[in-house]
C-alpha positions in Angstrom: 7.7 25.3 -20.6 6.8 28.6 -21.5 8.4 31.4 -19.4 4.4 32.3 -18.4 3.4 29.0 -17.1 7.0 28.8 -15.3 6.3 31.5 -13.3 2.6 30.7 -12.8 3.4 27.1 -11.6 6.2 26.9 -10.2 6.6 24.6 -7.2 7.5 27.6 -5.0 3.9 29.0 -5.7 1.9 25.8 -5.7 3.9 25.1 -1.8 2.3 28.4 -0.6 -1.1 27.5 -2.5 -1.2 24.6 -0.6 0.1 26.0 2.7 -3.3 28.6 2.2 -5.4 25.7 1.3 -8.2 23.9 3.4 -7.8 20.8 3.7 -10.7 19.7 2.7 -9.9 21.5 -0.7 -6.9 20.2 -0.9 -6.5 18.3 -4.7 -5.5 14.9 -3.0 -6.7 11.3 -3.9 -5.2 7.8 -3.6 -5.8 7.0 -7.1 -2.7 7.8 -9.1 -0.2 7.9 -6.4 2.0 5.6 -4.3 -0.6 5.1 -1.8 -2.7 2.9 -4.5 0.5 0.8 -5.1 1.2 0.4 -1.2 -2.5 -0.8 -1.5 -2.2 -3.1 -4.3 0.7 -4.6 -3.1 -0.8 -5.5 0.4 -3.7 -6.7 -1.7 -1.5 -8.9 -3.3 0.0 -10.3 -0.2 -3.3 -10.9 1.3 -4.1 -13.1 -1.6 -0.4 -15.0 -2.0 -1.3 -15.7 1.9 -4.4 -17.2 0.8 -6.3 -14.6 3.2 -9.1 -14.0 0.9 -12.1 -12.7 3.5 -10.9 -9.5 4.5 -11.6 -6.6 2.3 -10.7 -3.4 4.2 -11.8 -0.3 3.1 -8.6 2.9 2.1 -9.6 6.2 2.2 -7.8 9.6 3.3 -6.8 10.7 6.7 -4.4 13.1 8.5 -2.2 10.5 9.8 -1.9 6.2 9.4 -4.3 4.0 11.3 -7.4 1.8 11.9 -10.2 2.8 12.9 -11.2 0.6 16.1 -13.6 -2.3 16.0 -13.6 -1.4 11.8 -11.6 -2.5 9.0 -11.5 0.6 7.7 -7.7 1.7 7.4 -6.7 5.4 6.9 -3.5 6.7 5.0 -1.3 9.7 5.5 -2.7 12.9 2.6 1.1 14.1 2.8 2.0 11.0 0.8 -0.2 12.1 -2.3 2.2 14.6 -3.7 5.8 14.9 -3.9 5.2 18.6 -2.8 3.2 17.4 0.2 5.7 15.0 1.1 8.5 17.9 1.0 6.4 20.1 3.2 5.7 17.6 5.7 9.6 16.7 6.2 10.6 20.6 6.5 7.9 20.9 8.9 7.3 17.9 10.9 10.7 16.1 9.8 9.5 12.6 8.5 8.9 11.3 5.1 8.1 7.8 4.6 9.9 6.2 1.8 8.1 3.7 -0.4 9.4 0.4 1.8 8.0 2.5 4.9 4.6 3.0 3.5 4.3 -0.5 2.2 5.0 -1.8 5.4 2.3 1.0 7.0 -0.3 -0.3 4.8 0.9 -4.1 6.2 1.1 -2.8 9.3 -2.6 -1.3 9.5 -4.3 -4.5 7.2 -2.6 -6.4 10.7 -4.9 -4.4 12.7 -7.6 -4.6 10.2 -7.2 -8.5 10.5 -7.4 -8.4 14.2 -10.6 -6.1 14.4 -12.7 -8.3 11.7 -12.5 -11.6 13.3 -11.9 -10.2 16.9 -8.5 -11.5 18.0 -9.0 -9.9 21.3 -12.0 -12.0 22.3 -9.5 -15.1 22.1 -8.5 -16.4 24.9 -5.1 -17.6 23.0 -4.5 -14.2 21.7 -5.1 -12.7 25.2 -2.6 -15.2 26.1 0.1 -14.7 23.4 0.0 -11.0 23.4 -0.5 -10.2 26.9 -3.8 -8.4 26.7 -5.3 -7.4 30.1 -8.5 -5.5 30.4 -10.0 -4.0 27.5 -8.1 -4.2 24.3 -8.9 -0.7 23.0 -9.3 1.1 26.1 -6.0 0.4 27.5 -4.9 2.1 24.1 -1.7 4.9 24.9 -3.0 8.0 24.0 0.6 9.2 23.8 3.8 8.1 22.9 5.0 7.3 26.5 5.4 3.9 25.9 8.7 4.9 24.9 10.1 5.6 28.4 9.3 1.9 29.2 10.6 0.7 26.3 13.1 -2.2 26.7 15.6 -2.1 23.5 17.1 -5.6 25.0 13.8 -7.5 25.0 13.8 -10.7 22.5 10.0 -10.7 23.5 8.9 -8.2 20.5 9.9 -7.9 16.4 11.3 -4.7 16.2 11.0 -3.9 11.7 11.5 -0.4 11.5 13.7 -0.4 14.6 11.2 1.9 17.1 10.1 -0.9 19.1 6.4 0.0 18.2 5.5 -3.5 18.9 6.1 -2.6 22.7 3.4 0.4 22.8 0.6 -2.1 23.7 -0.7 -5.5 22.4 -2.5 -4.2 19.7 0.9 -2.6 18.3 2.7 -5.8 19.2 0.3 -8.0 17.1 0.1 -5.6 13.9 4.3 -5.4 14.3 4.2 -9.2 14.2 1.7 -9.5 11.3 3.9 -7.2 9.5 6.9 -9.8 9.8 5.2 -12.6 8.9 3.3 -11.3 5.9 6.6 -10.0 4.3 7.6 -11.9 0.7 10.3 -14.2 1.2 10.3 -13.7 4.7 12.8 -16.4 6.4 10.9 -15.0 10.5 12.0 -18.6 11.5 15.2 -18.1 10.8 15.7 -13.9 12.1 14.0 -14.5 14.6 15.5 -17.6 15.8 17.4 -16.1 18.9 14.5 -14.0 20.2 12.0 -16.8 21.2 9.1 -14.4 22.5 8.8 -12.9 19.0 9.2 -16.3 17.6 6.5 -17.5 19.4 4.2 -14.6 18.5 5.2 -15.4 14.7 4.5 -18.8 15.3 0.9 -18.2 16.4 0.5 -15.6 14.3 1.1 -18.2 11.1 -0.9 -21.1 13.0 -4.1 -18.6 13.6 -3.8 -17.6 9.3 -3.6 -21.1 8.5 -7.8 -21.2 10.9 -9.0 -18.2 9.9 -8.0 -16.9 6.9 -10.9 -18.7 4.8 -14.1 -18.3 7.5 -15.6 -15.1 7.5 -15.0 -12.1 9.4 -16.7 -11.4 13.0 -18.2 -8.2 12.3 -19.2 -5.9 9.1 -17.0 -4.5 6.8 -18.7 -1.4 6.1 -16.5 1.3 4.9 -16.2 3.9 7.8 -14.5 6.8 7.7 -13.2 8.6 11.1 -11.7 11.9 10.9 -11.6 12.1 6.6 -10.3 14.9 5.4 -14.2 16.4 4.5 -13.8 17.5 7.9 -11.1 19.7 8.4 -11.6 23.5 7.3 -8.1 24.4 8.7 -5.5 25.6 5.9 -2.6 23.3 5.7 -0.1 25.7 7.2 -1.8 25.4 10.2 -2.3 21.6 10.5 1.5 22.4 10.4 1.3 24.4 13.1 3.1 27.1 10.5 2.8 30.4 11.9 3.7 32.4 8.7 4.0 31.6 5.1 6.5 35.2 4.7 9.5 32.7 3.6 7.4 30.9 1.1 6.0 34.2 -0.1 9.1 36.0 -1.3 9.9 33.1 -4.2 6.5 32.3 -5.0 6.6 34.0 -8.6 2.5 33.1 -9.5 0.9 33.4 -6.4 -3.2 35.3 -7.0 -4.8 34.1 -4.0 -5.4 37.2 -2.0 -6.1 39.0 -4.8 -9.0 36.4 -5.9 -10.5 36.6 -2.7 -11.0 40.1 -3.2 -12.4 39.8 -6.5 -15.1 36.8 -5.4 -17.2 35.5 -2.9 -15.9 32.9 0.2 -17.7 30.8 1.5 -18.2 32.3 4.8 -19.5 34.9 3.1 -21.8 32.8 1.0 -23.6 30.7 3.7 -24.2 34.5 5.8 -26.2 35.3 3.3 -28.9 33.0 4.7 -30.3 31.5 1.3 -29.2 28.4 -0.8 -26.0 29.5 -2.2 -26.7 28.1 -5.9 -30.0 30.2 -6.0 -28.1 33.4 -5.5 -24.4 32.5 -6.4 -22.3 30.6 -9.3 -19.2 28.8 -8.5 -16.3 31.0 -9.6 -14.2 28.9 -11.6 -17.3 27.9 -14.0 -17.8 31.4 -14.5 -14.3 32.3 -15.0 -14.4 28.9 -17.8 -17.4 30.0 -19.4 -15.7 33.4 -19.9 -12.0 32.3 -20.6 -11.7 32.3 -24.5 -13.5 36.1 -24.7 -10.9 37.9 -22.2 -8.0 36.0 -23.4 -8.4 37.3 -27.3 -9.3 40.4 -25.6 -6.6 41.1 -23.3 -4.5 39.8 -25.9 -5.2 42.8 -28.2 -5.0 45.1 -25.3 -2.1 45.0 -23.9 0.1 42.6 -26.8 0.6 39.8 -24.4 0.4 35.9 -26.8 -3.0 34.7 -26.1 -1.3 31.3 -24.9 0.1 33.1 -21.8 -3.0 35.1 -21.2 -4.8 31.7 -20.8 -2.0 30.5 -18.2 -3.3 33.2 -16.3 -6.8 32.5 -16.6 -5.9 28.4 -15.6 -4.7 29.5 -12.7 -7.2 31.5 -11.8 -9.7 28.7 -12.5 -7.9 26.3 -10.7 -7.3 27.9 -7.2 -10.7 29.4 -7.0 -12.0 26.0 -7.4 -9.6 24.8 -4.7 -10.3 27.9 -2.2 -14.5 27.6 -3.1 -14.8 30.9 -3.9 -18.4 32.1 -5.8 -19.8 35.1 -8.1 -23.1 36.5 -7.0 -25.2 36.1 -9.7 -27.1 39.8 -9.9 -23.9 41.3 -10.1 -22.3 39.0 -12.7 -21.7 41.5 -15.2 -19.7 43.7 -12.7 -17.7 40.9 -11.7 -16.4 40.1 -15.7 -15.2 43.7 -15.8 -13.3 43.4 -12.9 -11.9 40.0 -13.6 -10.9 41.2 -17.2 -8.9 44.5 -15.7 -7.3 42.5 -13.4 -6.4 39.8 -16.1 -5.3 43.2 -18.2 -3.0 44.6 -15.2 -1.2 41.5 -14.7 -1.0 40.8 -18.2 0.5 44.4 -18.8 2.9 43.8 -15.7 4.3 40.9 -17.4 4.6 42.5 -20.6 6.9 45.2 -19.2 9.3 43.4 -16.7 8.7 39.1 -17.5 7.5 38.5 -14.3 3.6 38.6 -13.3 3.7 40.0 -9.7 5.9 43.3 -8.7 8.6 42.5 -5.8 
């Protein structure tokens, strides 16, 4: 990799940029990640067991879960990228393996099936999983269930070793479903000494055979609860990180503060009181339009290879897009002069010291 690009797009730089990016501006998606593979495997499991009527909807949110009463399944955005996974481990202390992610998807499919077919309203289901009261309103909002966990109980499956099935009948069912749906699983043998858990697994098996070709009792229209678009806090705030100073020391290509000085923020644009498209243009499109001209001029003035200047401009385009920065239309010429001057200064620094930024 070129020295210029190595410095501008180093992992340490990208980590700092991620921390200062609002959640709703993070460049994340399910497509092209292991989450997509886990979904594929989960759907394959359903097909293998001839569960053909369940059509769950997957989307990214701040954690894993199924929207109560729906078949919409949220997946943790922090598992979409290696650097996000690293940050999640550094700042929250956990990182799911690929096997665990697949089982998380299977677990959520169990919830989706229960909601799709309203299992919680069936007498046999309520009796088998000891459902008392309202299925949803009795769900504990914290992990206080851990205080009453019986690690020696033989009434629950425990595939993850965390006794999660004991939290609530909803989780008991989803964990049971997770064990039941495993390919090549011999749960009859595995749980032969756990009569309560085995009874639930057998009930699950019989229920699947009964309902797998039935039309779900609820509409399966996609519904997103707390999607990423609803969060305008930065990733650092989400992780409750008070200071990013220790990450700043290693970032060799961090230009966010400079770009915020050069361009308008969303808050400034919206406070203008008029439609932003009328008075403003997106900064990334503005830079992209003038990229070739700026690169040629700056390269000639500073002696920095044009390809390295383009690397810096690519960084500017990438970050102004993620930060949602804007250019005021009536000040386009002034903005172009300022941007060109800024790029020239950074390139001169790079030419003299082989670094993009002074310490």
